[in-house]
LUMDONU-512060 format. One record per residue (C-alpha): residue in three letters; x negated, y, z negated. Coordinates in pm, 1 decimal. Layout:
BEGIN
PT  resn        px        py        pz
PT   ala         X         Y         Z
...
This chain:
BEGIN
PT  resn        px        py        pz
PT   met   -2216.9     103.4    1629.9
PT   ile   -1888.5      86.1    1452.7
PT   arg   -1904.7    -205.8    1197.4
PT   ile   -1792.3    -519.8    1352.0
PT   leu   -1691.1    -742.4    1087.0
PT   arg   -1777.3   -1054.2    1307.2
PT   glu   -2158.2    -956.1    1246.7
PT   pro   -2290.8   -1038.7     905.4
PT   ala   -2177.6    -705.2     714.5
PT   leu   -2349.8    -843.1     439.6
PT   thr   -2686.0    -713.5     560.6
PT   arg   -2619.6    -370.5     718.4
PT   arg   -2685.1    -179.0     438.7
PT   ser   -2799.0      93.3     620.4
PT   phe   -2431.3     139.8     789.4
PT   leu   -2292.1     139.8     455.1
PT   ala   -2528.2     393.7     282.4
PT   arg   -2215.6     633.3     189.3
PT   ser   -2070.4     843.9     -85.7
PT   ala   -2015.0     704.3    -370.1
PT   ala   -1699.5     924.3    -423.4
PT   leu   -1468.5     694.4    -269.8
PT   val   -1200.2     701.9    -564.5
PT   gly   -1096.0    1010.1    -842.9
PT   ala   -1264.8     917.0   -1133.1
PT   ala    -989.1    1082.6   -1376.2
PT   ala    -938.8     900.2   -1676.7
PT   leu    -585.0     761.9   -1708.0
PT   pro    -349.9    1049.9   -1813.7
PT   ala     -59.7     976.9   -2039.4
PT   ala     253.9     927.6   -1903.3
PT   pro     464.9    1227.0   -1856.6
PT   ala     793.0    1225.1   -2054.2
PT   arg    1136.5    1199.7   -1806.1
PT   ala    1174.3    1573.7   -1673.5
PT   ala    1462.8    1738.1   -1660.3
PT   gly    1523.3    1752.7   -1323.6
PT   pro    1381.8    1527.0   -1000.3
PT   arg    1065.7    1525.4    -921.9
PT   glu    1055.2    1754.3    -606.7
PT   ile     803.6    1632.9    -379.8
PT   thr     751.4    1683.2      10.8
PT   leu     554.5    1475.3     278.3
PT   ala     476.6    1578.4     632.1
PT   pro     373.9    1365.0     874.3
PT   ala     147.1    1459.8    1151.3
PT   pro    -155.3    1425.6    1373.2
PT   ser    -477.4    1488.0    1201.0
PT   arg    -842.3    1396.6    1179.7
PT   ala   -1064.2    1186.9     980.4
PT   ala   -1387.8    1113.5     921.8
PT   ile   -1337.8     677.6     847.8
PT   val   -1646.6     604.7     928.8
PT   gly   -1885.9     897.7     874.6
PT   ala   -2193.8    1045.1    1055.0
PT   pro   -2323.4    1069.3    1298.5
PT   tyr   -1970.7     922.6    1415.4
PT   pro   -1749.5    1154.5    1500.7
PT   glu   -1398.2    1229.7    1305.0
PT   thr   -1132.2    1016.5    1432.2
PT   ser    -774.2    1086.1    1542.2
PT   val    -479.2     944.7    1318.1
PT   trp    -147.2    1022.3    1205.3
PT   ala    -161.7    1115.0     839.4
PT   tyr      51.7    1254.8     555.1
PT   asp     -39.5    1586.1     479.7
PT   gly    -343.3    1566.1     611.8
PT   arg    -499.2    1266.4     415.1
PT   ile    -562.1     876.7     487.6
PT   pro    -459.7     752.1     296.8
PT   gly    -148.6    1010.7     197.6
PT   pro    -102.2    1208.7    -145.2
PT   glu     -96.9     968.8    -410.8
PT   ile     197.2    1032.2    -620.2
PT   arg     188.2     930.3    -986.3
PT   val     545.0     959.4   -1170.5
PT   ala     677.4     829.2   -1511.8
PT   gln     899.1     532.1   -1539.2
PT   gly    1228.9     627.1   -1532.7
PT   glu    1175.3    1000.5   -1356.0
PT   arg    1378.3    1099.1   -1040.3
PT   leu    1204.3    1147.8    -738.7
PT   arg    1339.7    1388.2    -462.1
PT   ile    1073.2    1344.1    -157.1
PT   ala    1151.6    1555.1     137.4
PT   val    1003.1    1462.1     475.6
PT   asp     920.7    1661.2     699.9
PT   asn     823.8    1508.7    1079.6
PT   arg     535.9    1706.0    1245.5
PT   leu     451.9    1399.7    1451.9
PT   pro     517.1    1350.4    1809.9
PT   ala     716.4    1061.8    1778.7
PT   pro    1029.3     947.0    1530.6
PT   thr     959.3     798.4    1222.4
PT   thr    1086.1     688.0     861.2
PT   val     922.6     613.7     505.8
PT   his     984.8     309.8     318.2
PT   trp     903.3     281.1     -74.9
PT   his     754.1     -78.6     -49.9
PT   gly     853.0    -250.9    -357.0
PT   leu    1058.2     -32.8    -519.6
PT   arg    1418.5     -96.3    -692.0
PT   leu    1649.5     167.0    -480.6
PT   pro    1959.7     257.6    -365.4
PT   asn    2004.9     112.7      -7.2
PT   ala    2065.8     419.5     189.7
PT   met    1704.5     540.5      94.9
PT   asp    1517.2     199.1     188.2
PT   gly    1366.2     374.1     508.6
PT   val    1459.5     165.1     752.5
PT   ala    1499.0     306.5    1051.2
PT   his    1871.2     172.4    1223.8
PT   val    1961.2     -58.0     907.3
PT   thr    1985.1     215.2     629.4
PT   gln    1930.0     549.5     831.1
PT   glu    1865.9     699.5    1172.4
PT   pro    1487.7     776.2    1283.6
PT   ile    1355.1    1122.1    1126.5
PT   ala    1336.0    1302.2    1465.7
PT   pro     986.2    1481.7    1581.8
PT   gly    1099.2    1845.1    1403.8
PT   ala    1364.0    1720.5    1182.4
PT   arg    1359.1    1655.9     779.0
PT   phe    1536.8    1371.3     540.6
PT   val    1495.9    1364.1     209.1
PT   tyr    1474.1    1067.6     -15.0
PT   ala    1598.8    1069.7    -388.1
PT   phe    1571.8     781.0    -606.7
PT   asp    1468.4     693.8    -944.7
PT   ala    1135.4     497.6   -1084.3
PT   leu    1302.7     234.0   -1223.7
PT   asp    1017.4      25.0   -1254.2
PT   ala     662.4      54.8   -1376.1
PT   gly     373.2     -54.1   -1144.2
PT   thr     155.8      -3.3    -788.7
PT   phe     386.8      61.5    -499.8
PT   trp     343.5     233.8    -154.9
PT   tyr     492.4     359.4      92.2
PT   his     476.2     367.3     500.8
PT   pro     684.2     432.2     803.8
PT   his     937.3     161.1     899.0
PT   tyr     981.3     312.1    1257.0
PT   ala     717.5     154.8    1492.3
PT   ser     524.9      27.1    1201.7
PT   ala     240.4    -169.1    1356.7
PT   glu     160.9     144.1    1558.8
PT   gln     233.4     410.1    1328.7
PT   leu      74.8     243.7    1017.3
PT   glu    -224.4     166.0    1200.9
PT   arg    -291.9     553.2    1305.7
PT   gly    -263.3     574.9     937.5
PT   leu      36.5     647.6     764.7
PT   ala       1.9     464.2     456.9
PT   gly      15.0     628.7      87.0
PT   val      32.6     497.0    -275.5
PT   leu     329.6     551.7    -552.6
PT   val     238.2     415.8    -880.3
PT   val     491.7     404.5   -1189.5
PT   glu     343.3     429.3   -1513.7
PT   glu     417.2     294.4   -1800.8
PT   pro     552.5     490.7   -2116.0
PT   glu     244.8     281.1   -2324.4
PT   pro     -26.4     239.6   -2056.7
PT   leu    -327.2     -21.1   -2095.9
PT   arg    -595.3     123.0   -2254.2
PT   val    -884.7     174.5   -1994.6
PT   asp   -1159.5     426.4   -1855.0
PT   arg   -1033.5     498.3   -1538.1
PT   asp    -723.8     350.4   -1369.3
PT   leu    -865.5     361.0    -977.3
PT   val    -637.7     306.2    -681.4
PT   trp    -815.4      75.2    -410.2
PT   ala    -612.1     103.2    -106.4
PT   leu    -762.8    -120.7     122.6
PT   asp    -744.7     -91.9     542.7
PT   asp    -907.4    -227.7     876.6
PT   trp    -925.2     -72.9    1190.7
PT   arg    -969.3    -140.7    1543.8
PT   leu   -1233.2     110.7    1684.7
PT   asp   -1431.6     183.1    1977.7
PT   arg   -1842.5     275.6    1975.4
PT   glu   -1695.8     671.2    1938.0
PT   ala   -1485.6     580.9    1630.1
PT   ala   -1168.0     633.2    1815.6
PT   ile    -854.3     415.1    1740.3
PT   val    -810.8     156.3    2015.2
PT   glu    -498.9     184.6    2170.2
PT   asp    -389.4    -165.4    2266.8
PT   phe     -79.9    -160.0    2010.1
PT   gly     176.6    -463.8    2072.4
PT   asn     -45.6    -719.2    2290.5
PT   gly      24.5   -1057.9    2329.1
PT   met    -253.7   -1167.7    2182.5
PT   asp    -204.0    -983.1    1842.9
PT   thr     130.9   -1073.9    1836.8
PT   ser     143.3   -1443.6    1895.0
PT   his    -169.2   -1489.8    1633.9
PT   ala    -285.2   -1345.7    1315.5
PT   gly    -198.0    -965.8    1416.5
PT   arg    -368.5    -692.6    1493.2
PT   leu    -720.7    -742.1    1336.5
PT   gly    -947.6    -429.2    1286.9
PT   asn   -1333.3    -407.9    1301.4
PT   thr   -1424.1    -154.3    1043.3
PT   val   -1295.1    -201.3     706.5
PT   thr   -1198.0     108.4     467.4
PT   leu   -1158.4     162.9      92.8
PT   asn    -923.7     481.9      61.5
PT   gly    -937.4     593.1     434.8
PT   arg   -1336.0     598.3     426.3
PT   val   -1601.3     309.4     521.8
PT   pro   -1741.8     207.7     126.3
PT   gly   -2065.2     203.5      -5.2
PT   glu   -2088.7     229.9    -332.9
PT   ile   -1878.8     298.6    -641.1
PT   ala   -2026.6     470.4    -944.9
PT   val   -1998.0     274.0   -1311.6
PT   ser   -2081.0     277.1   -1667.3
PT   pro   -2205.1     -11.7   -1836.1
PT   gly   -1921.5    -135.7   -2080.8
PT   glu   -1674.1      99.5   -1926.1
PT   arg   -1337.2     -71.5   -1883.7
PT   leu   -1138.2      12.1   -1538.8
PT   arg    -768.4     -69.8   -1417.2
PT   leu    -836.2     -85.7   -1081.2
PT   arg    -474.7     -90.7    -853.8
PT   leu    -524.1    -283.4    -509.8
PT   val    -319.3    -210.1    -225.8
PT   asn    -327.8    -368.6      94.1
PT   val    -219.7    -123.6     374.8
PT   ala    -391.8    -342.9     668.1
PT   asn    -130.9    -474.1     968.8
PT   ala    -262.2    -787.7     914.4
PT   arg    -563.8    -847.5     733.6
PT   ile    -565.2   -1044.4     425.6
PT   phe    -813.1    -965.3     210.9
PT   ala    -991.9   -1260.1     -56.0
PT   leu   -1207.8   -1054.7    -298.0
PT   arg   -1493.2   -1191.2    -508.6
PT   phe   -1663.1    -963.8    -764.2
PT   ala   -2026.7   -1106.5    -788.6
PT   asp   -2123.3   -1158.8   -1160.1
PT   his   -1802.0    -989.2   -1265.8
PT   ala   -1449.8   -1150.6   -1420.6
PT   pro   -1172.2    -944.8   -1301.3
PT   val    -813.4    -994.4   -1521.1
PT   val    -513.0    -989.0   -1358.6
PT   val    -240.3    -783.5   -1523.2
PT   ala      42.6    -722.5   -1266.0
PT   arg     148.4    -826.1    -919.3
PT   asp     318.0    -616.2    -710.0
PT   gly     381.2    -362.4    -987.8
PT   his     542.0    -591.2   -1196.4
PT   pro     334.5    -730.8   -1536.0
PT   val     201.0   -1144.0   -1564.2
PT   ala      27.4   -1299.8   -1851.3
PT   pro    -336.8   -1165.1   -1820.2
PT   his    -533.3   -1420.4   -1621.8
PT   glu    -832.0   -1467.3   -1416.8
PT   pro    -758.8   -1572.8   -1076.0
PT   lys    -827.5   -1913.5    -944.2
PT   asp   -1186.0   -1958.8    -840.1
PT   gly   -1229.0   -1585.8    -901.3
PT   val   -1088.5   -1459.6    -588.6
PT   val    -841.3   -1197.5    -547.4
PT   leu    -598.0   -1277.7    -286.3
PT   leu    -461.0   -1007.8    -109.3
PT   gly    -203.5   -1060.4     170.5
PT   pro     -80.3    -755.5     370.0
PT   gly     152.3    -515.8     167.8
PT   met     107.6    -693.4    -143.2
PT   arg     -65.2    -543.8    -484.5
PT   val    -248.0    -671.4    -749.8
PT   asp    -417.9    -494.2   -1060.1
PT   leu    -714.3    -548.6   -1252.8
PT   val    -881.5    -492.3   -1567.1
PT   leu   -1234.7    -496.5   -1480.6
PT   asp   -1500.5    -482.2   -1757.6
PT   cys   -1816.1    -352.9   -1617.6
PT   gly   -2064.5    -553.8   -1832.1
PT   ala   -2364.6    -550.6   -1618.1
PT   asp   -2712.0    -392.7   -1725.7
PT   pro   -2819.3     -36.6   -1659.2
PT   gly   -2891.5      52.3   -1337.4
PT   ala   -2740.9    -289.2   -1190.9
PT   arg   -2555.9    -320.2    -861.0
PT   ala   -2301.5    -585.0    -782.1
PT   ser   -2099.4    -648.1    -432.0
PT   val   -1705.0    -735.6    -380.6
PT   val   -1703.7    -953.6     -88.9
PT   asp   -1441.5   -1051.2     113.8
PT   val   -1451.0   -1473.0     171.6
PT   phe   -1118.8   -1522.0     299.4
PT   pro   -1165.1   -1780.6     556.0
PT   arg   -1397.5   -1603.2     795.9
PT   glu   -1781.4   -1470.9     783.2
PT   pro   -1810.0   -1306.6     405.7
PT   tyr   -1878.2    -950.4     431.2
PT   arg   -1945.7    -688.1     131.9
PT   val   -1632.4    -460.3      99.7
PT   val   -1836.2    -220.9    -171.4
PT   asp   -2111.4    -220.9    -412.3
PT   leu   -2013.9    -116.9    -801.1
PT   ala   -2367.9      55.2    -873.1
PT   tyr   -2426.3      91.2   -1264.0
PT   gly   -2538.1     386.0   -1402.1
PT   arg   -2839.5     423.3   -1674.3
PT   met   -2635.6     562.1   -1986.6
PT   pro   -2410.0     247.0   -2137.4
PT   leu   -2047.3     391.3   -2227.6
PT   arg   -2024.3     156.9   -2468.3
PT   glu   -2242.9    -125.5   -2612.2
PT   ser   -1964.4    -421.1   -2629.9
PT   pro   -1600.1    -466.7   -2477.5
PT   leu   -1390.0    -263.0   -2526.4
PT   asp   -1122.2    -436.8   -2769.1
PT   ala    -798.8    -339.2   -2626.1
PT   pro    -494.8    -571.5   -2504.5
PT   leu    -407.8    -632.6   -2168.6
PT   ala      -8.4    -749.0   -2154.7
PT   leu     220.1    -529.0   -2034.6
PT   ala     549.4    -448.6   -2101.7
PT   pro     820.8    -611.3   -1855.2
PT   asn    1024.4    -434.5   -1601.9
PT   pro    1387.9    -407.2   -1638.0
PT   val    1444.4    -708.2   -1398.8
PT   pro    1729.5    -929.4   -1371.6
PT   glu    1659.4   -1278.4   -1411.3
PT   pro    1829.7   -1533.6   -1196.7
PT   asp    2056.0   -1759.0   -1356.2
PT   leu    1916.2   -2075.4   -1121.7
PT   ala    2235.5   -2306.3   -1190.9
PT   thr    2463.0   -2080.7   -1006.4
PT   ala    2234.6   -1932.3    -762.0
PT   leu    2345.5   -1944.0    -405.0
PT   thr    2105.7   -2112.4    -185.9
PT   arg    1966.4   -2115.3     140.4
PT   glu    1702.3   -2249.8     351.9
PT   val    1468.0   -1993.9     562.6
PT   val    1259.9   -2132.2     830.4
PT   phe     996.5   -1890.9     970.5
PT   glu     865.2   -2051.4    1347.6
PT   gly     702.2   -1954.4    1655.8
PT   gly     373.4   -1813.0    1744.0
PT   met      82.2   -2014.5    1937.0
PT   met      50.7   -2359.9    1798.0
PT   gly     368.5   -2310.4    1637.5
PT   gly     695.4   -2483.4    1697.5
PT   phe    1018.0   -2309.9    1761.2
PT   arg    1364.9   -2539.6    1766.2
PT   gly    1524.5   -2352.6    2043.2
PT   gly    1284.6   -2543.5    2270.4
PT   pro    1024.2   -2416.9    2565.2
PT   glu    1286.2   -2271.5    2748.5
PT   thr    1376.6   -2066.8    2469.1
PT   met    1065.6   -1986.6    2407.1
PT   arg     962.2   -1880.5    2737.5
PT   ala    1246.1   -1671.7    2760.3
PT   met    1129.0   -1479.9    2366.6
PT   thr     791.0   -1418.4    2519.9
PT   ser     962.1   -1261.1    2839.9
PT   arg    1084.4   -1017.4    2587.8
PT   gly     792.6    -951.1    2407.6
PT   leu     888.0   -1154.2    2092.3
PT   ala     728.2   -1473.8    1953.0
PT   trp     841.5   -1539.0    1646.3
PT   ala    1206.7   -1638.8    1476.4
PT   val    1382.2   -1665.0    1186.3
PT   asn    1571.3   -1959.8    1113.4
PT   gly    1606.7   -1968.3    1505.9
PT   val    1682.8   -1596.6    1604.6
PT   ala    1408.1   -1369.1    1670.6
PT   asp    1495.7    -990.5    1595.5
PT   asp    1425.4    -730.7    1891.1
PT   gly    1417.9    -451.2    1641.3
PT   ala    1748.1    -389.1    1673.3
PT   his    1832.1    -561.2    1350.8
PT   ala    2205.3    -667.8    1471.0
PT   met    2129.6    -988.6    1427.5
PT   pro    2388.8   -1154.1    1154.4
PT   pro    2265.5   -1154.0     843.8
PT   leu    2108.9   -1493.6     693.6
PT   leu    2331.9   -1475.6     436.0
PT   thr    2589.6   -1232.6     254.9
PT   val    2601.8   -1211.8    -127.3
PT   glu    2782.7   -1051.4    -388.1
PT   ser    2607.2    -801.8    -607.1
PT   gly    2516.4    -943.5    -893.0
PT   arg    2493.8   -1282.1    -778.1
PT   ser    2171.8   -1513.6    -822.1
PT   val    2012.2   -1609.9    -509.0
PT   val    1725.8   -1899.4    -459.5
PT   leu    1560.0   -1907.8    -104.3
PT   asp    1374.3   -2207.8      40.0
PT   leu    1132.5   -2088.1     243.7
PT   val     964.6   -2306.7     481.5
PT   asn     639.2   -2175.2     695.5
PT   glu     662.4   -2410.0     993.8
PT   thr     401.5   -2215.6    1214.8
PT   ala      10.8   -2204.8    1245.6
PT   trp     -85.5   -1900.8    1076.9
PT   trp     -11.0   -1711.6     704.9
PT   his     270.1   -1479.2     671.2
PT   pro     318.0   -1229.4     379.6
PT   ile     675.7   -1284.5     320.3
PT   his     871.8    -880.8     221.2
PT   leu    1171.4    -859.3      57.8
PT   his    1326.0    -505.7      80.8
PT   gly    1495.4    -338.3    -240.7
PT   his    1440.3    -659.0    -468.2
PT   ala    1180.5    -812.5    -699.6
PT   phe    1228.3   -1201.9    -671.5
PT   arg    1032.0   -1487.2    -881.7
PT   ile     800.4   -1724.8    -725.9
PT   leu     898.8   -2066.1    -898.3
PT   glu     722.9   -2297.3    -647.3
PT   arg     476.5   -2353.8    -343.1
PT   asp     485.4   -2739.9    -210.0
PT   gly     730.7   -2830.4    -486.6
PT   ala     474.1   -2754.0    -776.7
PT   pro     511.0   -2483.0   -1023.0
PT   glu     384.4   -2155.5    -938.5
PT   pro     118.9   -2110.3   -1215.4
PT   his     264.9   -1782.7   -1400.9
PT   ala     577.2   -1781.2   -1192.3
PT   pro     563.9   -1389.2   -1088.6
PT   leu     769.6   -1136.1   -1007.8
PT   ala     670.8   -1010.1    -619.9
PT   asp     836.8    -845.4    -327.9
PT   thr     598.8    -971.5    -101.4
PT   ala     451.4   -1343.6    -159.1
PT   leu     168.7   -1456.7      99.8
PT   met     249.4   -1797.9     260.3
PT   ala      -2.8   -2059.9     421.0
PT   pro      83.9   -2270.0     726.8
PT   arg     300.4   -2551.7     685.2
PT   glu     383.9   -2441.5     335.6
PT   arg     709.6   -2438.8     154.7
PT   met     771.4   -2147.4    -114.9
PT   arg    1101.3   -2133.7    -345.3
PT   ile    1190.6   -1811.5    -471.9
PT   ala    1474.6   -1669.8    -656.9
PT   phe    1637.1   -1331.6    -730.9
PT   val    1940.6   -1119.8    -888.7
PT   ala    2106.6    -962.1    -536.0
PT   glu    2149.0    -587.1    -572.1
PT   gly    2255.1    -309.0    -424.6
PT   ala    2510.6    -308.0    -145.5
PT   gly    2414.0    -303.1     175.0
PT   ala    2165.4    -483.5     433.5
PT   trp    1838.0    -550.0     296.6
PT   leu    1533.5    -702.7     532.3
PT   leu    1324.1    -997.1     466.0
PT   his    1010.3    -985.1     725.9
PT   cys     679.0   -1097.3     750.7
PT   his     469.5    -829.7     678.4
PT   val     199.7    -896.8     949.0
PT   leu     363.8    -634.3    1099.8
PT   glu     302.3    -802.3    1443.4
PT   his     485.0   -1050.1    1339.6
PT   gln     737.8    -848.6    1235.6
PT   ala     764.0    -656.9    1571.9
PT   gly     752.2   -1000.1    1758.9
PT   gly    1047.0   -1118.2    1587.4
PT   met    1015.8   -1232.7    1239.8
PT   ser    1231.5   -1021.6    1076.5
PT   ala    1609.0   -1160.7     893.4
PT   val    1861.2    -938.0     704.9
PT   leu    2052.8   -1010.5     391.6
PT   arg    2375.5    -843.5     326.7
PT   val    2523.6    -757.6     -27.4
PT   val    2834.4    -624.7     -92.4
């Protein structure tokens, strides 16, 4: 039976008794010097099969980059130039969006905005510099709600010139899948319930493409965990039992090292959090990582301690990372706009019931400032701003649902929530808004072209919650 998360998964140890070899155990390498030429990479999205659940269940038919779920982990040095050729071997068009990276607009990977979709059998080459160090990821931006759910996602790590001193640097790509009893993907994409409610929530959670059991750690070991939420809609709120993770970066950008509020690491779709975790339990101990987002808690994975301590006391090394070269907005001269997200079940819409019914007849349920994007991104821009100008956006969630709001091509400073200063004032590219919440963000407009602002619950985006900012 597939792991249905409505059931008390914390007690289902027999189902989760699977491999500890979920994540590579390589120590963090030294950051390489910038290469003389671009780093040449080829990605081939294609149909494949993956043992998502594991025996005795059959493999799942998926779409994958280079046959891997998630796709190949790309690691480069800050400042390197990348040249990534995408050979489309899918039965459908696609693109690749480089989520969180500041890059030229033509390389952003948004179908019908920055490029035409890559046809089956065709190739497109993305070329850009890795300006910022941190944890980023890549995924399609054509029919995203379906293509991401079929497995097309991968992680891109840009390593700092002076990385943190840790024993292991691990990526945890968190995802969920809607599977039937034969471990096949349920192909009910774009249904009205998902579109107008919380999005496509799966019944099977994976870590790095597999249903996890345990991860082996050593007493005294220090880990850098790069958490990446690649799910369509699931929000993760992770509690590390009897451990005190320290947040060192948000969406790739350093923050003052701090413990997360109430000990819970909150990750909306598209978001990333880098943690430093000191493994301080006794030899032979087990500690569960549990998702406690408002639903019945369930175990994601166990940390399984070996018998041989790596060291007797915690590693004495600094946790602060050097900032990225992101321009700081000038709030005194900034262009200010209000951006209102509306619609959805139990939500209001300024156009009234008739307009809402007209939207629903077109498969749409959400709007930004009264306009629903039908996927062509042909609506007038929310604003047009000169490159180099500071911008302040007052984001207003007038809906009954959570929304991770993602701005392409920029890193913004989160200033306030509901009028209160945001703790640590982080830089981000995706920020999670609670129902009825207000949030103020600021950034410096960069790179001429049209940049998307949208909800990263992909069913919400497909249902109309998307807008365009134009930089000239």
